[in-house]
N, C-alpha and C positions, 0 to 999 in steps of 0.2 A: 505495499498500498505506498503512498507515496500522496504528502501530506505537504500544503502550503501554506506558508510560517508567516504572517502578515502582521508585524510586533515590531515598532520603532526603540522601544528601550533593549540598551545597548548590552545589557546584563540580563534580563529577563530572556527576552527572544534566541540567543547563545544557551541558555537552561533549560528553556523549554522545550529544543530541538535537540538537543543532550536524552531527553528524559525520552521524546518518544524516539530516540533512536535507541535508546537501551530497550524499547519492546518492539522493535527490528521496525519503526516505520520507513520510511523514505522524507527528508526534507527537507526543504528548497525555505529560502529565510528575504522575507522582503521586506524594508524598511523602510518603505515611504509609501505612499497613493500609487505614484506616479509606475513605479516597478511593478507591483505588488497590480495595478489593471494589467498593465502589459503582460506579465506571467503569468495570470488568471485565462484570458482570451488564447490565448497562444501557444500552453504547454499542458499536457494532461495530468488532473488531480483526481485523485480519490474522496477528497475531502480541503477544504482550507479554512487555517484561522484565522480568522479576521478580526484587528485592533479597528476601533473607530474615530479615536483621537491619531493620526498618520499627518506626517507633513509634507507637504503640499497640495493633498486631494486627502477627502475625509471620508473612513469607511463605508459610511452608504453610500457617496456614491459611485467608489469604486465597486462595492453591491452592483447598484444599481445599473453601472453599465455591462458588469459580466452577464445579469440578465436579462438586459437589453439587446445583450449579443447574441444570445441561446444559448450562454453556459449554463450546465445546469448541476454542474457539481454540489455536492453536500456543504455549506458554509456556517460553524460557527462562531459566530460571535463572542469575542474576548474580551474586555472591554470591565475599567476601572466605574465608564457609569451604570446606575443601578436604576437612573427617573426611569418611569412608567413611558416619559416618553420617550428615551431612547430608544426604549425597548421596542415599542408600535411604530417605529422609525422602522426601526433592523429589520426588524417581520416584514413588513410592508415593503422595505428594499428588496426581499428574496430569501432574508436569515430564517435557515432552518432551526436553530438551537441558539442559544441565548447562557451566555458563564457569566460572574462577574468577579471583576478581582477582588480580595485573594481568592487564592482557589489551591483547590489539591490537585496534582499533576494527575491521581488515581483519578480522579472526576472525569477530569480532562480525556483519558487518554479509553471509558469506557464510554462516553458521547460520544468519541470517533469513533471507537470500531461500532458501535447501534448506527450513525448515521450512515455511514458505509457496506453496510448488513441491510438494512430498510432501503438505501437506493438500486441496491442489487437484487430485492426484491424481495426479502427474507425479513418472514416474521419471529420465527423460532432461532433464538439467540445459540441453538445447537444447529450445524450443518453436520451430515453424512455423505459420503458416496461410498460405496458398497463397508472393507473395512474403518475406513478412511474417516472419523471424528474432529470435529473443528470446533470449540467450545468459543464465540466470536469472544466473548465478555471478556474472557480469559488471553487468547490468547494462542493457548493451545491446543495442538495437533494432539493425534489420539491414534495408534493404526491396532487393531483388533484388544481394542479396551486399555492398550499401554498407552503412557508418554510415548512422543515422535520427538525427539530430539534433534534441530533444525538450525543450521545457521541464520545471518539473518537473511540472506540471500534467499537463501530454497525460500523460507517464512512468507518472503516478497511475493516470490513465482508459485506457493503450493495456494495462498491465501487465494492468489487473483484467480487463478484454476478454479477453486472449492468458489467461489464466491458465482462464479458461471459456471460450474460443470455440466457436464454433457452439452457445452458452448461450444467452437470453434475461438480462441481468443488470437487474434493478427500475432504474427512478431512483434512489430512494430508498437502494437500497443503495450503488448508484454513489458516486452524492454524500457516501455515510457516509465508501466509502474513502478518499478525494480529501483531503476538505478535513478539517483539525482541528478539534477543539474547540469550542474560540473566536474561531474561524474569521467574519467578520462576509461571509453567504455572499451574493453578488447571486440574483435568480429566478432568473434565465438563465443564469451564470455555465456551470453546465456543457455549455450548446450552443453557447456559444461554444467552448468547448474542443474540443467534438467535431467539430465546423465547422472550427475548427484542421488537426484532427486530417487529418481528411479531404482537406485540399487537399495531405497529403503525403504519402498515402499512398494514395491514392483513394476521388473519393464512395463507392462501391457497398460500399466494406468495413466501413464501417461502415450498419450498416441501424439505423433506429426501428422500434420493436416499437409501433405506436401504443395509449397508455395501459400501457402495462408499462414498455420502457426503449429497451436496448441489445443488439444481438448482431453480434458480430464474424465475417465469414466471408467467405471464399477470397475473394471477390465479382468484380468486372473492375476495370480501371486505370479506367476514365472517372472 
């Protein structure tokens, strides 16, 4: 899962990014409204965390322009503004959730996971595909009921496939959800990650659709 974090506080922004990365999210940071508007309209994100009080452009205007441009990514407003009028303005602009500062990082993470899950069309918090289970609120994967140990990149790939199981995810789309915007990505790095996942969950459970991408299926254990 790739998150756009829009936060101008020079200490808080990196601290939130570190906390999200510790939960396996890929994170891009924008510290002002102009950069936020550009990234939100041109890059692929599973969700955005958006502050309201930003340099150059207010967060509400950024969000309003995203929606006008047809960008439907889930947006969680994270701000010190707790007045009812600010909340109304945020939701009218197209926000999906609203969290005020100070906050607990654990709550932010759970809200983000819930937003991404619902955006993918899932109401239940636990997803299953054959013997693979995914507890979306904790981020824990299981195989045959036992915890599955994954690297951050493996988790991002498998979560993207799990949220859209039985659906082909194009290679470029999958890469955009796995790597941060400034990452130096090797041309075959995604294939390496998929290969490692196949060794952990079973070769036939991730299907390669030639010329398009990958699809997660119940598959066989072979």
